[in-house]
C-alpha positions as CSV (number, residue, x, y, z in Angstrom):
1,X,0.1,4.7,29.0
2,X,-3.1,4.7,31.0
3,X,-6.2,2.6,30.3
4,X,-9.3,4.3,28.9
5,X,-12.8,3.2,28.8
6,X,-14.1,2.1,25.4
7,X,-15.5,5.0,23.2
8,X,-17.6,5.2,20.1
9,X,-16.2,4.8,16.5
10,X,-13.7,7.4,15.3
11,X,-15.9,9.4,13.1
12,X,-13.0,11.5,11.5
13,X,-11.2,8.3,10.4
14,X,-14.4,6.8,9.0
15,X,-15.2,10.1,7.2
16,X,-11.7,10.3,5.5
17,X,-11.8,6.6,4.4
18,X,-15.3,6.9,3.0
19,X,-14.3,10.0,1.1
20,X,-11.3,8.1,-0.4
21,X,-13.5,5.2,-1.4
22,X,-16.0,7.5,-3.1
23,X,-13.2,9.4,-4.8
24,X,-11.7,6.1,-6.0
25,X,-15.0,4.7,-7.4
26,X,-15.6,8.0,-9.3
27,X,-12.1,7.9,-10.8
28,X,-12.3,4.2,-11.7
29,X,-15.6,4.8,-13.4
30,X,-14.1,7.6,-15.3
31,X,-10.6,6.3,-16.0
32,X,-11.8,2.7,-16.9
33,X,-14.3,3.5,-19.6
34,X,-12.2,2.9,-22.7
35,X,-10.2,0.0,-21.2
36,X,-13.4,-1.7,-19.9
37,X,-15.1,-1.3,-23.2
38,X,-12.2,-2.7,-25.3
39,X,-11.4,-5.6,-23.0
40,X,-14.9,-6.6,-21.7
41,X,-17.4,-4.9,-23.9
42,X,-18.8,-3.1,-20.9
43,X,-17.8,0.6,-20.2
44,X,-18.3,0.2,-16.5
45,X,-16.9,-3.3,-15.8
46,X,-14.0,-2.1,-13.6
47,X,-16.3,0.2,-11.6
48,X,-18.9,-2.5,-11.0
49,X,-16.2,-5.0,-10.1
50,X,-14.6,-2.7,-7.7
51,X,-17.9,-1.8,-6.1
52,X,-19.2,-5.4,-5.7
53,X,-15.9,-7.3,-5.1
54,X,-13.9,-4.5,-3.3
55,X,-15.8,-1.7,-1.7
56,X,-18.8,-3.5,-0.4
57,X,-17.0,-6.5,1.0
58,X,-14.4,-4.1,2.3
59,X,-17.0,-2.1,4.3
60,X,-18.3,-5.4,5.8
61,X,-14.8,-6.4,6.7
62,X,-14.0,-3.0,8.2
63,X,-17.0,-2.9,10.5
64,X,-16.6,-6.6,11.5
65,X,-12.9,-6.2,12.5
66,X,-13.6,-2.9,14.2
67,X,-15.7,-5.0,16.7
68,X,-12.9,-7.4,17.4
69,X,-10.7,-6.3,20.4
70,X,-7.3,-5.5,19.1
71,X,-5.7,-7.9,21.6
72,X,-7.0,-10.8,19.6
73,X,-4.5,-10.0,16.8
74,X,-1.6,-10.3,19.2
75,X,-2.7,-13.8,20.1
76,X,-2.7,-14.9,16.4
77,X,0.2,-12.7,15.2
78,X,2.7,-15.5,14.6
79,X,0.3,-18.0,12.8
80,X,-1.1,-15.1,10.8
81,X,2.3,-14.1,9.6
82,X,3.4,-17.7,8.9
83,X,0.2,-18.2,6.8
84,X,1.2,-15.1,4.8
85,X,4.6,-16.4,4.1
86,X,3.2,-19.8,3.0
87,X,0.8,-18.1,0.6
88,X,3.6,-16.0,-0.7
89,X,5.6,-19.2,-1.4
90,X,2.6,-20.8,-3.2
91,X,2.6,-18.1,-5.9
92,X,5.7,-19.9,-7.3
93,X,3.9,-23.3,-7.5
94,X,2.7,-24.1,-11.1
95,X,-1.0,-24.5,-11.3
96,X,-1.6,-22.5,-8.1
97,X,0.3,-19.4,-8.7
98,X,-0.5,-17.2,-11.7
99,X,2.2,-15.4,-13.7
100,X,1.1,-12.1,-15.2
101,X,3.4,-9.8,-17.2
102,X,6.4,-11.8,-16.1
103,X,5.6,-11.5,-12.4
104,X,4.5,-14.3,-10.0
105,X,2.2,-12.4,-7.6
106,X,-1.2,-14.0,-7.7
107,X,-2.9,-17.2,-6.5
108,X,-5.8,-18.4,-8.7
109,X,-8.7,-19.7,-6.5
110,X,-11.3,-20.9,-9.1
111,X,-12.8,-17.7,-10.6
112,X,-11.1,-15.5,-8.0
113,X,-7.5,-14.2,-7.8
114,X,-5.8,-13.4,-4.6
115,X,-2.5,-11.4,-4.0
116,X,-0.8,-12.7,-0.9
117,X,1.6,-9.7,-0.7
118,X,-1.4,-7.5,0.3
119,X,-2.2,-9.9,3.2
120,X,1.5,-9.7,4.2
121,X,1.4,-6.0,4.7
122,X,-1.2,-6.4,7.5
123,X,0.3,-9.6,8.9
124,X,3.9,-8.2,9.2
125,X,2.6,-5.1,11.1
126,X,0.8,-7.2,13.6
127,X,3.6,-9.7,14.0
128,X,6.3,-7.1,14.4
129,X,4.2,-5.2,16.9
130,X,3.6,-8.3,19.0
131,X,7.3,-9.4,18.7
132,X,8.8,-6.1,19.4
133,X,6.5,-5.5,22.4
134,X,7.7,-8.8,23.8
135,X,11.4,-7.8,23.4
136,X,11.0,-4.6,25.5
137,X,14.5,-3.1,26.1
138,X,16.1,-6.1,24.3
139,X,15.1,-4.4,21.0
140,X,18.3,-2.3,21.4
141,X,20.5,-5.4,21.6
142,X,22.4,-6.4,18.4
143,X,21.8,-10.2,19.0
144,X,18.3,-10.2,20.5
145,X,16.9,-7.2,18.7
146,X,18.6,-6.3,15.4
147,X,19.6,-9.8,14.1
148,X,16.1,-11.4,14.5
149,X,14.5,-8.3,13.0
150,X,16.8,-8.5,10.0
151,X,16.0,-12.2,9.6
152,X,12.3,-11.6,9.4
153,X,12.7,-8.7,6.9
154,X,15.3,-10.7,5.0
155,X,13.0,-13.7,4.4
156,X,10.1,-11.5,3.2
157,X,12.5,-9.4,1.0
158,X,13.8,-12.5,-0.6
159,X,10.3,-13.8,-1.5
160,X,9.1,-10.4,-2.8
161,X,12.3,-9.9,-4.8
162,X,11.8,-13.3,-6.5
163,X,8.2,-12.5,-7.6
164,X,9.5,-9.7,-8.4
165,X,7.6,-7.0,-6.6
166,X,9.9,-4.2,-5.8
167,X,7.1,-1.7,-5.0
168,X,5.6,-3.9,-2.2
169,X,9.1,-4.7,-1.0
170,X,9.7,-0.9,-0.6
171,X,6.4,-0.5,1.3
172,X,7.2,-3.5,3.6
173,X,10.7,-2.2,4.4
174,X,9.3,1.3,5.2
175,X,6.6,-0.4,7.5
176,X,9.1,-2.5,9.2
177,X,11.6,0.3,9.8
178,X,8.9,2.6,11.2
179,X,7.7,0.0,13.7
180,X,11.3,-0.9,14.6
181,X,12.1,2.8,15.2
182,X,9.1,3.5,17.3
183,X,9.7,0.4,19.4
184,X,13.0,2.0,20.7
185,X,15.7,0.6,18.5
186,X,19.1,2.2,18.4
187,X,19.5,5.0,15.8
188,X,22.9,3.5,14.9
189,X,21.1,0.2,13.9
190,X,18.5,2.1,11.9
191,X,21.2,4.1,10.1
192,X,23.3,1.0,9.4
193,X,20.2,-0.8,7.9
194,X,19.5,2.2,5.7
195,X,23.0,2.2,4.4
196,X,23.0,-1.5,3.8
197,X,19.5,-1.2,2.2
198,X,20.7,1.5,-0.2
199,X,23.7,-0.6,-1.2
200,X,21.4,-3.7,-1.8
201,X,19.1,-1.5,-4.0
202,X,22.0,-0.4,-6.1
203,X,23.0,-4.0,-6.7
204,X,19.4,-5.0,-7.5
205,X,19.2,-2.2,-10.1
206,X,22.6,-3.0,-11.6
207,X,22.1,-6.7,-12.0
208,X,18.6,-6.7,-13.5
209,X,18.2,-5.1,-16.9
210,X,14.5,-4.0,-16.6
211,X,15.3,-2.2,-13.3
212,X,18.3,-0.5,-14.8
213,X,16.0,0.6,-17.7
214,X,13.5,2.1,-15.3
215,X,16.3,3.8,-13.5
216,X,17.8,5.3,-16.7
217,X,14.3,6.4,-17.8
218,X,13.8,8.1,-14.3
219,X,17.1,10.1,-14.9
220,X,16.3,10.8,-18.5
221,X,12.5,10.6,-19.2
222,X,13.1,11.5,-22.9
223,X,14.9,8.2,-23.6
224,X,13.0,5.8,-25.8
225,X,9.5,7.5,-25.3
226,X,7.8,4.7,-27.3
227,X,9.6,1.9,-25.5
228,X,10.8,1.7,-21.9
229,X,9.9,5.4,-21.3
230,X,6.4,5.1,-22.7
231,X,4.4,4.8,-19.4
232,X,6.1,7.6,-17.5
233,X,6.0,9.9,-20.5
234,X,2.3,9.4,-21.0
235,X,1.8,9.8,-17.2
236,X,3.7,13.1,-17.2
237,X,1.7,14.2,-20.3
238,X,-1.6,13.5,-18.6
239,X,-0.6,15.3,-15.4
240,X,0.8,18.2,-17.2
241,X,-2.2,18.7,-19.5
242,X,-4.6,18.9,-16.5
243,X,-3.2,22.3,-15.4
244,X,-4.7,24.0,-12.5
245,X,-8.4,23.0,-12.8
246,X,-8.1,19.9,-15.0
247,X,-10.0,19.0,-18.1
248,X,-13.0,18.0,-16.2
249,X,-14.2,14.6,-14.7
250,X,-14.6,12.2,-17.7
251,X,-12.6,14.3,-20.1
252,X,-9.2,12.5,-20.0
253,X,-7.6,11.8,-23.3
254,X,-4.8,9.6,-22.0
255,X,-7.3,6.9,-20.8
256,X,-8.2,6.1,-24.4
257,X,-5.6,3.4,-24.7
258,X,-2.6,5.7,-24.4
259,X,-1.7,5.4,-20.7
260,X,-1.1,1.8,-19.5
261,X,-3.0,0.6,-16.4
262,X,-5.3,3.7,-16.2
263,X,-7.5,2.2,-13.4
264,X,-4.4,0.6,-11.6
265,X,-1.0,2.0,-10.9
266,X,-1.4,5.0,-13.2
267,X,-4.7,6.3,-11.9
268,X,-3.1,9.3,-10.3
269,X,-2.1,10.6,-13.7
270,X,-5.7,10.5,-14.8
271,X,-6.7,12.3,-11.6
272,X,-4.1,15.0,-12.5
273,X,-5.4,15.2,-16.1
274,X,-9.2,15.4,-15.2
275,X,-9.1,17.3,-11.9
276,X,-5.9,19.2,-12.2
277,X,-3.8,20.6,-9.4
278,X,-6.9,21.2,-7.3
279,X,-7.9,17.5,-7.4
280,X,-4.4,16.3,-6.8
281,X,-4.0,18.6,-3.8
282,X,-7.4,17.5,-2.4
283,X,-6.4,13.9,-2.7
284,X,-3.0,14.5,-1.0
285,X,-4.7,16.3,1.8
286,X,-7.0,13.3,2.4
287,X,-4.0,11.1,2.9
288,X,-2.4,13.6,5.1
289,X,-5.5,13.8,7.2
290,X,-5.6,10.0,7.5
291,X,-2.0,10.0,8.5
292,X,-2.6,12.6,11.2
293,X,-5.6,10.7,12.6
294,X,-3.7,7.4,12.5
295,X,-0.6,8.8,14.3
296,X,-2.8,10.5,16.9
297,X,-4.4,7.2,17.6
298,X,-1.0,5.6,18.0
299,X,0.1,8.4,20.4
300,X,-2.9,7.8,22.7
301,X,-2.9,4.0,22.3
302,X,-3.5,2.1,25.6
303,X,-0.4,-0.2,25.4
304,X,2.8,-0.9,23.4
305,X,1.3,-3.5,21.1
306,X,-1.6,-1.2,20.0
307,X,0.8,1.8,19.6
308,X,3.1,-0.2,17.3
309,X,0.2,-1.6,15.4
310,X,-1.3,1.8,14.8
311,X,2.0,3.2,13.7
312,X,2.5,0.2,11.3
313,X,-0.9,0.5,9.7
314,X,-0.7,4.2,9.3
315,X,2.8,4.0,7.8
316,X,1.7,1.3,5.4
317,X,-1.0,3.5,3.9
318,X,1.0,6.7,4.0
319,X,4.2,5.3,2.4
320,X,2.2,3.3,-0.2
321,X,0.4,6.5,-1.3
322,X,3.7,8.5,-1.3
323,X,5.5,5.8,-3.4
324,X,2.7,5.6,-6.0
325,X,2.3,9.4,-6.3
326,X,6.0,9.9,-6.5
327,X,6.5,7.2,-9.1
328,X,3.7,8.4,-11.4
329,X,4.9,12.0,-11.0
330,X,8.5,11.1,-12.1
331,X,10.0,11.8,-8.6
332,X,11.3,8.3,-8.1
333,X,11.8,5.4,-10.6
334,X,8.5,3.9,-11.8
335,X,7.3,0.9,-9.7
336,X,4.0,-1.0,-9.9
337,X,2.1,-0.4,-6.7
338,X,-1.6,0.7,-6.3
339,X,-2.7,3.9,-4.9
340,X,-4.5,3.0,-1.6
341,X,-8.3,3.1,-1.7
342,X,-8.2,4.6,-5.2
343,X,-6.6,2.0,-7.6
344,X,-8.6,-0.9,-9.0
345,X,-8.0,-4.2,-7.0
346,X,-10.1,-6.1,-4.6
347,X,-7.4,-7.8,-2.6
348,X,-5.6,-4.6,-1.9
349,X,-8.8,-2.8,-0.9
350,X,-10.1,-5.5,1.4
351,X,-6.8,-5.7,3.4
352,X,-6.6,-1.9,3.6
353,X,-10.2,-1.9,5.1
354,X,-9.1,-4.7,7.5
355,X,-6.2,-2.5,8.6
356,X,-8.6,0.5,9.1
357,X,-10.9,-1.9,11.2
358,X,-8.0,-2.7,13.5
359,X,-7.1,1.0,13.8
360,X,-10.8,1.8,14.6
361,X,-10.8,-0.7,17.4
362,X,-7.6,0.6,18.9
363,X,-9.1,4.2,18.6
364,X,-12.1,2.9,20.7
365,X,-9.7,2.1,23.6
366,X,-8.0,5.5,23.5
367,X,-10.9,7.7,24.5
368,X,-10.7,9.4,21.1
369,X,-14.0,9.3,19.1
370,X,-13.0,11.9,16.5
């Protein structure tokens, strides 16, 4: 790949990201009215919190990181990844980690909470890109390519399974496999990992009752509609009632304490209810546009590290959106994972914006400014 002189900012990428941010803020303002009022006595608590602790800091982070040459991340790839692992371990330490709804996923830093798994998504992309670039043709080797790769993914998988956070684990595995595949790994190794991963998933479902419950509800949504099937049934009711045009922005009924997590993992159902098929298709097209821009940046990247990093960041956002939308639509078993740029959550948004910042800087070196 040839070197290119640095260009201006990728306007198409910025345009799509800002459309997603505006879309997300509008939906949080609408979906969170009842939940905000009942929990905080302020109808727009979630909207204001997302704006001031997520969107605005995220925009600053995006433009700051876009100015940092992407080669900087290769230099700190290993310590950045190790820091993420250490923070991931800290969630299990009493007094430091915070356990919410039976899951240990948060660090409590005074009045602020922080989710290390969101940092991990960016750090594992950068670390794998740097490591796989250094392997070159050795990535095809069983002992020097596949086994070390499995060791890295295995450590991360163990920590995420213990939280437990199966949604994030799924995204991490998709990210890792995408970068590994693009790096030139053998198809036989990819296929073997896919088979082994499916077998591991079956065992994880079989030996954990709540996962088995979610799987049974996925197969039979009508089971226990007021118990384990409550969330997916309410989500499907919301999406179905939206029809083609939707009930109109602000006119959702499910957000009035019927659908759990209306500003979080379930926000896609409110989008379907209020904006209908038209709004859902528009959102999906925005994610498709982001994916196309991201993979085009990867295709024109100036070196192997930047190419793998661009593929990893784009895969992260694309797969996470796909998993959230599929789960809330009943296409895969329900799993708790936010919809990128749309769901409420400052940690998730800030690291997504950091990832976009890295992608923008890579784009500057490709000769692509749109």
